[in-house]
C-alpha positions as CSV (number, residue, x, y, z in Angstrom):
1,M,-93.9,105.4,207.3
2,S,-95.7,108.3,206.7
3,S,-98.4,109.1,203.8
4,W,-96.7,109.6,200.4
5,R,-99.3,112.2,199.2
6,G,-98.8,115.7,199.5
7,G,-94.6,116.2,199.3
8,Q,-92.0,115.1,201.2
9,V,-92.1,112.9,204.1
10,Y,-89.1,112.5,206.8
11,G,-87.9,109.4,208.2
12,R,-85.1,107.1,209.4
13,L,-83.4,104.0,208.1
14,T,-81.3,102.1,210.8
15,G,-78.5,99.8,210.0
16,G,-79.0,96.4,209.7
17,A,-78.6,93.1,207.6
18,R,-80.7,94.8,204.8
19,S,-79.6,98.5,205.1
20,A,-77.0,100.3,205.2
21,S,-75.6,102.9,208.0
22,C,-77.9,105.7,206.7
23,D,-79.1,108.3,208.8
24,R,-82.2,109.6,207.2
25,F,-84.0,109.8,203.7
26,A,-86.2,112.4,202.3
27,A,-88.9,111.4,199.7
28,R,-91.2,113.5,197.4
29,T,-93.7,111.9,195.1
30,S,-95.4,113.1,192.0
31,P,-98.6,115.8,193.2
32,S,-100.8,113.5,192.1
33,G,-99.6,110.7,195.0
34,N,-99.1,108.2,192.4
35,P,-99.5,104.8,194.0
36,I,-96.9,103.4,191.6
37,A,-94.2,105.4,192.0
38,S,-95.3,105.4,196.4
39,R,-94.6,101.4,196.1
40,R,-91.4,101.7,193.8
41,A,-90.1,104.3,196.4
42,N,-90.9,102.4,199.3
43,S,-89.1,99.5,198.0
44,V,-86.1,101.8,197.6
45,A,-86.5,103.0,200.2
46,T,-86.3,100.1,203.2
47,A,-83.5,98.4,201.3
48,G,-79.6,99.2,201.9
49,W,-77.4,101.4,199.6
50,G,-76.5,98.3,197.7
51,E,-80.0,96.8,197.2
52,A,-81.4,100.3,197.0
53,S,-78.9,100.6,194.0
54,R,-80.0,97.2,192.6
55,R,-83.6,97.5,192.9
56,A,-83.7,101.4,191.5
57,A,-81.6,99.7,188.4
58,Q,-84.5,97.4,187.7
59,Q,-87.3,100.5,187.8
60,P,-87.8,101.8,184.3
61,H,-88.4,105.3,185.9
62,F,-85.8,105.7,188.9
63,S,-81.9,106.5,188.4
64,I,-79.2,107.1,190.9
65,H,-77.3,110.2,190.4
66,P,-75.0,112.5,192.7
67,L,-76.3,115.8,194.2
68,A,-73.2,118.2,194.7
69,S,-74.9,120.7,196.9
70,A,-76.0,118.1,199.3
71,G,-72.3,116.6,199.8
72,G,-71.8,113.1,200.3
73,C,-75.5,112.3,198.9
74,D,-76.9,110.2,196.4
75,V,-80.7,110.3,194.7
76,V,-82.4,107.9,193.4
77,S,-85.1,109.9,191.4
78,S,-88.1,109.4,189.1
79,F,-88.2,111.8,186.1
80,H,-91.7,110.7,185.0
81,M,-93.3,110.9,188.3
82,H,-91.1,113.6,190.2
83,A,-90.6,111.0,192.6
84,T,-87.3,111.7,194.8
85,L,-85.4,109.5,197.5
86,L,-82.6,111.7,198.9
87,F,-79.9,109.2,201.1
88,C,-77.3,111.1,203.4
89,A,-74.7,108.9,204.5
90,E,-72.7,109.3,207.6
91,G,-69.8,107.0,207.7
92,G,-71.6,104.2,205.5
93,G,-72.8,103.9,202.1
94,P,-70.9,104.7,198.6
95,R,-69.4,108.0,200.3
96,K,-67.6,108.5,203.5
97,G,-68.4,111.4,206.0
98,K,-71.2,113.5,207.2
99,A,-73.2,115.1,204.3
100,R,-72.4,118.9,204.9
101,G,-75.5,120.8,205.9
102,G,-77.8,117.6,204.9
103,R,-79.7,117.7,207.9
104,E,-80.8,121.5,207.4
105,Y,-81.0,121.3,203.9
106,M,-83.7,118.2,204.1
107,K,-85.6,120.0,207.1
108,K,-85.7,123.1,204.8
109,G,-87.2,121.4,201.9
110,T,-89.5,119.3,203.8
111,E,-90.9,122.3,205.4
112,K,-91.2,124.0,201.9
113,N,-93.2,120.9,200.6
114,V,-95.3,119.2,202.5
115,K,-98.7,121.4,201.3
116,E,-102.1,120.5,200.7
117,K,-103.4,117.9,198.2
118,W,-105.3,120.2,196.0
119,G,-102.6,122.3,194.1
120,Y,-103.0,125.6,191.0
121,L,-104.9,124.0,188.2
122,R,-103.9,123.2,184.9
123,E,-105.8,121.5,182.4
124,T,-105.1,118.0,182.6
125,K,-103.0,115.4,185.2
126,E,-100.4,115.2,182.6
127,A,-99.9,119.0,182.0
128,A,-99.9,119.3,186.0
129,E,-97.3,116.8,186.3
130,K,-95.1,118.1,183.9
131,A,-95.3,121.6,185.1
132,G,-94.2,120.1,188.5
133,I,-93.9,122.4,191.8
134,D,-94.5,126.4,192.1
135,S,-91.6,127.3,193.4
136,A,-92.5,130.4,195.2
137,T,-95.1,128.3,197.5
138,G,-94.3,124.5,197.2
139,L,-97.5,123.8,195.8
140,H,-97.8,121.3,193.2
141,R,-100.5,121.3,190.1
142,T,-104.0,119.3,190.0
143,G,-105.1,118.8,186.3
144,L,-109.1,119.7,186.0
145,D,-109.6,116.2,185.4
146,E,-108.8,115.3,188.9
147,Y,-110.9,118.2,190.4
148,L,-113.8,116.8,188.2
149,R,-113.9,113.6,189.7
150,V,-114.2,115.0,193.1
151,I,-116.5,117.8,192.1
152,L,-119.0,115.6,190.1
153,P,-118.1,111.8,191.2
154,K,-120.9,110.4,189.5
155,V,-120.4,112.0,185.7
156,T,-118.2,109.5,183.8
157,D,-118.4,110.2,180.4
158,W,-116.2,113.7,180.1
159,V,-114.8,113.9,176.6
160,H,-111.4,115.9,176.5
161,D,-110.4,118.0,173.6
162,E,-112.5,116.4,170.9
163,V,-114.5,118.2,168.4
164,I,-118.3,118.6,168.8
165,G,-119.1,117.8,165.3
166,Q,-122.7,119.1,165.7
167,Y,-124.6,121.7,163.4
168,L,-125.2,125.1,163.9
169,D,-126.8,127.4,161.4
170,G,-126.3,124.8,158.7
171,K,-122.3,124.3,159.7
172,K,-120.4,121.6,161.4
173,L,-118.8,123.0,164.8
174,R,-115.5,122.5,164.6
175,S,-114.4,123.7,168.1
176,R,-112.6,121.4,170.8
177,P,-113.7,122.6,173.9
178,D,-111.6,121.0,177.2
179,Y,-114.6,118.9,178.6
180,R,-117.4,118.1,177.6
181,S,-120.5,115.8,179.2
182,E,-123.4,114.7,177.4
183,E,-124.9,113.3,180.5
184,L,-124.9,116.9,181.9
185,K,-125.1,118.7,178.8
186,M,-122.2,120.6,180.0
187,I,-118.8,122.0,178.7
188,V,-116.0,123.3,181.1
189,E,-113.4,125.2,179.7
190,F,-109.7,125.8,181.5
191,D,-108.6,129.4,180.0
192,G,-104.8,129.6,180.1
193,V,-102.7,132.9,179.6
194,Q,-102.8,132.9,176.0
195,H,-106.7,133.6,176.6
196,Y,-106.1,137.0,177.8
197,T,-103.1,138.4,175.5
198,S,-104.7,138.0,172.1
199,P,-107.9,139.9,171.2
200,E,-108.6,137.7,168.5
201,R,-108.6,134.7,170.8
202,I,-110.6,136.5,173.2
203,R,-113.3,137.2,170.9
204,R,-113.1,133.7,169.5
205,D,-113.7,132.4,173.3
206,F,-116.8,134.6,173.3
207,E,-118.3,133.2,170.3
208,N,-117.6,130.0,171.1
209,T,-119.5,130.1,174.7
210,E,-122.3,131.7,172.6
211,K,-122.7,128.8,170.1
212,Y,-122.3,126.1,173.1
213,K,-125.3,127.6,174.8
214,R,-127.5,127.6,171.8
215,L,-126.7,124.0,171.6
216,G,-128.0,123.6,174.9
217,Y,-124.9,123.4,176.9
218,K,-124.1,124.9,180.0
219,V,-120.6,126.6,179.9
220,V,-118.2,127.0,182.8
221,R,-115.2,128.9,182.2
222,I,-112.1,128.7,184.4
223,P,-109.4,131.6,184.2
224,Y,-106.0,130.5,185.5
225,F,-105.7,133.1,188.0
226,I,-109.2,131.6,189.7
227,Q,-108.2,128.7,191.8
228,L,-111.0,125.7,192.6
229,T,-111.3,126.6,196.1
230,N,-114.9,125.4,197.5
231,A,-116.4,128.6,197.5
232,V,-115.2,129.0,194.0
233,V,-117.0,125.2,193.1
234,K,-120.1,126.1,194.6
235,K,-120.7,129.2,192.8
236,L,-119.2,127.4,189.5
237,F,-121.1,124.0,189.6
238,K,-123.6,124.6,192.2
239,V,-122.1,121.7,194.1
240,D,-120.8,121.6,198.1
241,V,-117.6,119.6,198.1
242,K,-117.2,118.5,201.9
243,E,-113.5,117.7,201.4
244,P,-111.3,121.1,201.7
245,L,-110.5,121.6,198.3
246,F,-107.7,124.4,196.8
247,D,-106.5,126.8,200.1
248,P,-108.1,130.5,199.2
249,K,-104.8,131.9,200.8
250,Y,-102.7,131.1,198.2
251,A,-102.6,134.0,195.2
252,S,-102.4,132.9,191.6
253,L,-100.5,135.6,190.4
254,S,-97.1,137.3,190.7
255,A,-95.0,139.6,188.8
256,S,-94.3,137.5,186.1
257,N,-95.6,135.8,182.9
258,G,-99.3,136.1,183.3
259,S,-99.6,139.2,185.5
260,P,-101.7,142.2,184.5
261,A,-98.7,144.0,182.9
262,W,-98.7,140.8,180.5
263,L,-101.7,141.0,179.0
264,C,-103.5,143.0,176.3
265,P,-106.2,145.5,177.0
266,A,-109.2,143.6,176.5
267,G,-107.7,140.8,178.6
268,L,-106.8,143.0,181.4
269,E,-110.8,144.2,181.3
270,R,-112.0,140.3,181.2
271,M,-109.6,139.4,183.7
272,A,-111.4,142.4,186.0
273,R,-114.5,141.6,185.1
274,E,-114.4,137.8,186.0
275,L,-112.7,138.4,189.1
276,K,-115.4,140.7,190.0
277,A,-117.4,137.5,190.3
278,F,-115.0,136.3,192.9
279,P,-113.9,139.1,195.5
280,Q,-111.9,136.8,197.9
281,Q,-109.5,135.8,195.1
282,Y,-109.2,139.0,193.9
283,R,-108.2,140.3,197.4
284,V,-105.8,137.8,197.7
285,N,-104.3,138.5,194.2
286,I,-104.1,142.1,194.5
287,D,-102.4,141.9,197.8
288,A,-100.1,139.5,196.5
289,L,-99.4,141.7,193.4
290,K,-98.6,144.9,195.4
291,K,-96.1,142.8,197.3
292,C,-93.8,142.1,195.0
293,N,-93.5,145.9,194.7
294,D,-92.6,145.8,191.0
295,E,-95.1,147.7,189.3
296,Y,-93.5,147.1,185.8
297,L,-93.8,143.3,185.9
298,S,-96.5,143.1,188.4
299,G,-99.4,145.5,186.8
300,A,-101.1,145.7,190.4
301,S,-102.4,149.1,189.4
302,L,-103.7,148.4,186.2
303,L,-105.9,145.4,187.5
304,E,-107.0,147.7,190.6
305,A,-108.1,150.6,188.1
306,A,-109.7,147.9,185.6
307,Y,-111.3,146.4,188.7
308,N,-112.9,149.5,190.1
309,R,-114.3,150.5,186.5
310,C,-116.0,147.1,186.9
311,L,-117.6,147.9,190.5
312,T,-118.7,151.4,189.1
313,K,-120.3,149.8,185.9
314,K,-122.4,147.3,188.2
315,H,-123.6,150.3,190.2
316,K,-124.7,152.9,187.6
């Protein structure tokens, strides 16, 4: 059987003592390629209809329910791990008859969701799994903790979302950075959309960054619209990762919540200023926003104007 990591795999089940007359199946694992989910899915996939139902019922994360849109299909799904097995019967199993459009349905889903290992950034693995698959690209999300394990594999003392507790100017610092390593003396922050829609939040981010630096930390801030490609990782962390990371061809912005149109003026200027450090990411995002052909929701012209102002300031 093909690898479970990276989306859907396409296979075939044949009739026999241990399996029903099942023509095909598709499987989708969690974005993290959770090996437990894979083993459970394998256990169910290699069994017949009756055996599959029995085994699925014994697994706490699996249940069987009908998939009306596929017709004549049953689904064994893991809601916690985002793993799904789709069985389509042809003349066998619990439902008789061929699933209308089943083959075309599965092929389309397979082609859409077999994507790269590394997905859109989220603060944690848990948040990434909760966010699930991006409907526009078929890409999953990947937690910052998962990226850090590959970027800095020898660092094992990352502390997530805990108060620093050190004193600065006679006051105990109560801020809680996303990730902190005392070994590296480094703080890594993931800045979501909310860091660009509130002037008060933007000011607090600036003040916290200055405080962290005064305490001797190197501060790495990663905006939600900057993805961790190999080039970005090298610039931010001064590390060359041999493994291909996020594919730079994918844009992060679209005509939805989080586009330049949704930001406050200070947030828009902040976005433009941060994109200036990553010209490739600016180009792929501004092109995607323009293709939306909806200036009200994309704010493409707003970002373009702000970006050009940043370039003008650079040359003065």
